[in-house]
N, C-alpha and C positions, 0 to 999 in steps of 0.2 A: 797305909801311907800311899798316896797317889803320886805318880811320876808324871810331870807335866812336860809336854813338848813345846817347842818355840811358838807354835800357833795357838797355844792355850788349851789344847785338848789333852786329855789324859790317855794313858795306855788303854783303858777300858772304853773310851769314847772315840778314839781315832778310827776313821773309816778304813783306810787302806793298810795293807800289810798284815792284817790279822790272819792267822791260820784258822780256817773254818772247819777243815776235816783232814785226817791223815789216814792213808791206806798203806799197808806194808805187806811185802811178800819176802820170805826168806827161803832160799834153796840150800839144803844141806847135803843132798846126795850128789854124787858126781855123774857127769854125763859127757858124751863126746858129740860135737857138732861138726859135720863136714858138709860143705855145700854140694849140691847135686852137680853143679857146673862151676867152673872158675868164675869168680866175681859176680855170682848170683846170690843175693842175700837170702838167708834162711832163718826162720824163727828159732830162738833158743827157748828154753823153759822159763825164761824170765818174763812173765807177763802179769799185768794187774789192771783193774778197771776202777774208774771213779766217775761219779756223776756230779758235776758242778752245780751249785745252788743258784748261780746267776751267770748271765752271759758275759758279764764284765770280769768275772773271776779269772785268775791265772792259775795254772797248775805247775808247781815246782816238781820236776821229774828228777829224782836222784837215784843213782845206782852204783853199786860196787860189784865188780866181777873179779873173782879169784880164779885165775886160769893159767894154763900153759899152752903152748902151741907146737904143732909139728912144723918142720921146715923153719925158715926165717920168720921170727915172730913179727917183724915189721911188715910182713905181707898179709896180715890179718886186719880186717876192718870191722867196726861196729857202728850201728846206727839204731835209731828208735822208730818203730812203726807206730803210727797213731791212727786208730780206727774209730770213727765216730758212729755210734749206733744210728742206723737209718740214714747215714750220710757217707762221706768220703773216707778213703784211706790215703793218708799222706805219710811222708817220712821226714824225720828230723835229722838232717844231714846236709852237707854241702852238695852243690850241684856237680854232676859229672862235667868235666871240661876236657874236650878232645879225648885222648886215651886215658885220662886220669879219672879214677873212680872217686866219686864224692863219698865222704864218710864223716861221721861225727868225730871219730878219732881212730888212730891206729891201735890195734889190740895190745901191743906191748910198749907203747909210748917210747919207741926208739931202741928197744932191746933187739939187736940184730944177730944174736947168736943162733946157730942151728944145731948145736950139740945138745945132748941130753943132760948136760951138767949145768945148764942155766937155771936160775931160780924161777919159781912161779911168780906171777905178777898180780898185784891188786890194782885194777884200773877203776877210777872213780869219775863220775860225771854228774853235773848239775845243769839242768836246762829249764828256764822259765818259759813255759808255753802259754800262748794266748789263744785257746781254741774257740772262743766266742760261741758257746753252746751250753745248753742245760741237759743235753742228751748224754748218755753214758759214753765214756771214752776209754778205750783199751789201749794201753801202751805196752809194746813188746820190744825187748832188745833183740836185734838181729845181728848175724855174723856172716861174713864171707871171707874168701881168701884167694890168693893166686894159686893155681894148680890144684884146687880143691883140697887144700891141706886142712887138718883138723884143729879145732879148739877143744881143749880138755878143761871142762868147767869143774872147779872145786878140787882139782888134783893136779899133780905134776904129770908130765908125759910118760915118765917111767913109772911102772907099777911094781917094781921090785920092792921088797920089804926092808928098806934102809931108812935110818933116821934122817937122812938128808932129803927124803922125798916128802913133800908137804901135801897136806889136805887142808881145805878151807871151806868157807861158806860165802855165798853171794846174796845180795838183796836188792830189792827195788822198792822205793818209797815215793808215793804221790801225795802232795800236799796242796789243798785248795787254798789259795791266797786271795783275800778280798782286795779288790782294786781300789 
């Protein structure tokens, strides 16, 4: 059974919006990421590459980070580094303005507790990128914080063996979308 769109095309003949390829990365082990300096972004272990089939293709970058943070959780920032093979490295983030640090989002999305009793957070993001290339592109989730505080990926900040301490998984998915 064919499904027809308002322009008369079918799902199989429509040009735009088709998913052409999918790349996935899942991180199941825990890790701690601490910036070398305050507000200097550092790569996490969340990295994945894709090679678009056309310069008009878009890349849907989706990730879920399961984490906890030392200090105030709202002092942690995440962004995406985009490195094009043989080309430039840029960042998917807001621009720095004055003393404000540009970020894709705050690590805990408003959780401002600093005690060890706060819950871990699953942070999710989708971004539709237009890289305009057929070269390989590597996307990496980066982290930074105020005061060089740590992000604990896939675990709570407390490591005692209590049932209230969570472990989890994080993932990164890249989808090439036809224009």
